[in-house]
N, C-alpha and C positions, 0 to 999 in steps of 0.2 A: 409161353403156352402156345398151344398147339393149334394150327388153322385147322378148321372144318369148312365141309361145304363149298361154298360160293366162295368166302374169302380165300380158301386155300385155293381155289380154282384159279383165280384171279392173282394171286401172288407168284403163281406160277408161270401166266401167261408176262406181267409187269417185270417182274425181279428175275424171274429166270431166261436163259440163252439157250437152254439143253433142250427144247421142246421146239415142233413147227410152230407153234402159236406163237411161242416164245420170241424166237428168230423173227418170224415175220410182224409183230408187235414192234420189234427193236427196228427194223427196215422203216417200217413206217413211220416211227416217230423220227428217224436221222432225216429223213428228207423232209418231215413237217416242221422240224427245227432249221434245217437251213433254208427252206423257201422263206420261215419266216424271219430268220437273220437278214436275206436278202431284200425283203419288203423292209425292213428299219433301214439298211443301206440306200436303199431308193428312195425312200421317205426324206432322204437327207439331201439330196439332189433339188436343188431347187424347180428346175423348167420339170422335170419329171412328176414332182409333187404337185405342180401348178395344175398340169395337165389330166394326173391320174389321182388327184389326191383324194375324192371321193372313195374310187375302187382301193386305192391301197389302204385307206381307213377300215373299210370293209374285210376287208381278207384279215387286217390285221386282228381284229375285233374278232373274226371266226377263228383264226390260232390262239388268239387270245382264251375264247372259252374252251377250247379245245384241252389247252394246258392246263386248263380251272380244273376240269373233268379229271383228266390225267393226275391231277397233284391230287385231287379228293378223293381220286379211288389207290392213289400209294398208301396215303394217309388209313384209309379204310382196310385195306389187306394184307398191313406190314405188321408184324411179328410184334414189333415194338415198337407202336407209332410213336411216344415221344423222342426214341431214339433215332428215328427218321427226320421229326420235325426237326430238331438240332443237331442234324449232322451238316456237312460242308453241302453236302447234293441236295438236300432235303430246304436248305438255305436259298440253293442257287434256283431250284424250282420254286420256291417262293418270291423268290426274287424277277423271273423270267415274267411273271403274270400281275405283280403288285402296280409297277408303275402305271401301267394302263389305268386301272384302279382309281389311281391318285390322281391321276391327271384330268379325272372327273369332278374329282372333289375341289382339287385345287389347282388354278390356271397357273402359278409357277412352278407344278411340278412336270409341266411336259418337256423339259432336259432331262428328266428321269427316265422318260421313254429308251434312253442309248442305254439304259442298264439292260434292257432285253438282249442284247447282243450277248450277254453273259448266259445265255439259252447255248449257246454254241460248246460250252463248257459241257454242257450235259452229255456231248455224245462221247466223253473218255468213259463216263457210267456205263453208255448204253453197249457199248463196243466190248467192254470187259476186259481190257488190254492188260490182264493181268502183269506180262513179262513188261509190258512197257512201265506201268507201275514199278516193278520191281528196281528198273533200270533207273527210276527218276528217284526212288529212294534211295539207290545208290550213289547217285550223283548228290545229292542232299546232305547224305552223311559225308561225301569227300568233301563237300564246301564246309562242312562243319568242322572238319579234321582240319582245313588248311584255313580258316576265317583268321587267325592272329596272321600268319603268314601275308596274307591279302591285305589283312588290316596296317599291317608296318610299311607294305609297298604302298598303297595308298597315301599314306601319311607322308612317304618319300615324296610320292608327284606332287600332291600337294604342296607342301615346302617348297617344292622345287619353282613349282609355278607361281607363286608371290614371290622367289627370287625375280625371276625371270621377268615378271608380270611389274616389278617395282624398279627393274633395270630399263625396261621401255616406256616406264614412266617420265623417268628422268630423262632419258635418251631422246625419244622422240615427244613428247610435253603433248600439253592439252590441242595447241593446233593441228595435229596429225591423227587426232581423234581420240589420244589415251589421256581422256580428261580427268580421271581420277586412278589411283590405284586398283580397286574393285575393278573399275573397267578395263586394265589394262593385266588383271589378274585372268579375267574374264576369256580374254585374247591368248593369253598363254596358256590355256586348259584348253581352248579349242584347238590351239595351235598343235601341243603337245599331245593330243590327242588325234592328231590329222585330220580332224574335221574340214578344218578352212573354211568358215562361212566366207570371208571375204569383206565384210561389213568394216571391219577395222584391220588395216595393213599399214605397214612402216613404211614412211619415206626417206628417211634418211640411210646412208651406207652402214653408217656401224647398226642402227636398226635392224637394218636389212639381213646382216652378216648373224647379229641377233638372233633373227627369227629363223636363218636358215641351221641356225646352231641348235634351237630347239625343235625343229623339225627333224632333225637328223637324230636326237635325243629319242623322238616319240617313238620314231621307226624301232629304235633300239630296245625300248621297255615293253612295247606291245605284246611279245611272247612272255616275259617274266610272269602276268598271272596265271598265262596259260600252262606255264611248266610248273607252276607248283600245283595247279588242280590237276593236271594229268598226272605228276605224281603221287595223289592221294588218291585220285581215281585206282590208280594200276595198286597201289598198295592195299585198297580195301577189296578189289576184286581178287587178289590174291589171297586175303582171309576169308573173303566167301566162299570161295573154290576150296579152298583147304578145311573147312569146317562141313562142307559136303559132301559125306561119306556114304560108301556104302555099304551094307548092313551085310552084305552077303561077303564080299571079298576083303572089306576093309579098307578099300583104296580111296583116295581124295582126289583133289585137283578138278573137279569136275565143272562144268561151264555151270552158272546160276539156273538158268531156265532145262538144265539136262532131266529130263526123267528116267533114262535106263542109264546103266553104269556102262561107260566106253570100255571099260576091261572086260567085265563078265556078262554083260549085258541083263544082268539084275535091276526089278524096276526100283529106282531109287523111293524112300519116303521123303515127300515134296512138302514143305509147310503148307499147312490149310489153307487156303483163298479164303477172301475175306467172308464169313458169312453173311446170307440174305438179312437184310434190313427188316 
């Protein structure tokens, strides 16, 4: 259904970035989102909340009202209202305002106000970072291709942690903090990932030797999932470049975000960007 009149104008301002009005609206909205997220962070700091609680609450409701009007306007001027409401960003827009209203109805919903931090996700939609979204999709495809190898790797690491944890339970015992095998496995995971909280540490020479071996193994396996993902990512990038062919000279191997052929200068036919909601 084609938009006309006021709805069309509002759609161009809210969903479009190719007009001065649309760009100004996006800049205003970005600042509003950042300030509102900052208010949520400040409200979680005890001394600031006690001293400026009333001001923070007033400002929060001001931004909640602003985002409510914006959400209603997006529904009003959307080409497909149902599609927008149930889209990812439509749900994020709703979650950005819903907790404030739920807190009025249910006292226990106060902690849901933290969900307002999801407002920061809306910046990605506003900035229209198509190039970065394409890179993110490329990374997700590489993760999907590498999922079995990564699963096998982490399964091996888990088995290794169980072995080292069980060994430390026998060597150190409850008197040194290794009270059970699950607790010892927790220590092995913390150690092999080189996190090292220090809440549990071996006291015997043999236990310390096993811990040192675990740390060295941890350093050696850190690069394994990175190498697996890098190989799949490189392969996916090669495949994407290979299929990015110029209609004029027929050459390929262009960068995924290239707009012109690097061999003849002809404009490439890029995949169409996401249509307006």
